[in-house]
C-alpha positions, 0 to 999 in steps of 0.5 A: 555037797553039791550046794557047797561045790556050787557055792565054792564055784560061785565065790571063785567066779566072783573073786575073779570078777573082783580082780580090779577092785581088789587091786585098788584095795591093795593099793589103798592098804599098802600106801597107807602102811608104806610111804614111798619118798618123792611121790604123794600117796594119791599119785602112787595109787593112780599109777598102780591103777593105770598099770593094773588096767594095762596089765589086765588088758595085756593078759587078756583078763579084760577085753578092749570092749570092757575097757571102753565101758570102764573108761565111760564110767571113769569119766562119769565118776570123775564128774560126780566126784568133782561136784560132790567134793565142791559141795562138801559131801566128802573130801580128799585131804591129802596133797597130790600132783594129780588133783583137779578141783580137790579130786585126785584122778585115781577116784575115777578108777573106783567107779570104773572098778564097779564097771569092771566087776559087772563086765567080768561077772557078765562074761564069766557067769554068762549072764542073760537078762529077760524082761528087759524094759523098753530102752527109752524107759531105761535111758530116762530112768538112768538119766534121772538117777544121775541128775538126782545125785546133783540136784538133791543139793538144791531141790527135793531128793527124789531117790525114794521115788526113783527107787519105787519106779525101779521096782515098777520098770524092772519088776518083771526083769530076771537075770540068769547066770551059770554056776558049775554047769547049772543055770540059776535065776534072780530078780534083777532088782535084788541083784542091784540091792546085793551089789549096792550092799557089798559096795557099801561094805567096800566103802567102809573099808575104803574110808578106813584106809583113807581113800576119802573122808566124810564129814565127821570122819576127819578125826576118828573113823566111823561107820558110813551111814547105812543110808548110803546103800540107797545111793550105791543101789541107784549107782549100780542101776546106772552101771548095769543099764549102761553095760546092758544097753552097750551089749544091746548095740553090739550084739543086736539082741536087745529089746525091739518091736519084734522082741519086746522082752529081749535077751541080753547076753 
């Protein structure tokens, strides 16, 4: 019974942390079923995302610091979307007023929703990370991962090399989290993989609801290739690194010369 109770509490905390992603899924689903005259679907989704973000802030489900992090991810995600759509990796076939370079502005909120989940889960489950690598290593690694999303169209795709480096750099890093008054632990790399896997599931739901379309999905929807999990795995790494480094700066409790392993609260 104790295990079932902890599993229930863990699921409940995860559900609360996913409020913003759930709102986006709801907007995608409803806008696919219900058409509102006078406003294109992508613009309606953008409006719902903006109102949801305001609502979470006003209701204190989200803090101002978390909003700042989410805005950073919105910009990072939008830049990546503009490039990927230009390269033909995927497309947004529907018309919209809020489209720039073929990319609707609501797409940035899908990346922001990942940051929202990480921030919410961090706060609700009291995450602590030990064995955090030196900041210079995490910054260089995240920069290399982000750059590879752009450069692999022209040169060798280094994702598997970067993945191997992740296991080296974060091999001793452990995340601690609280569930129903008990502290549990998990290797940080495993948490990267698990989050990436569930984002891949969410991606399949999103493409089914017409959020965007991959080549080959134009006529009939098909399962997104399982290899995409590696892309989401690497994106989650960037997300966690950015959130963690910002918490280092704010709390001043991250890795240092006197505290090489550090503890991120």
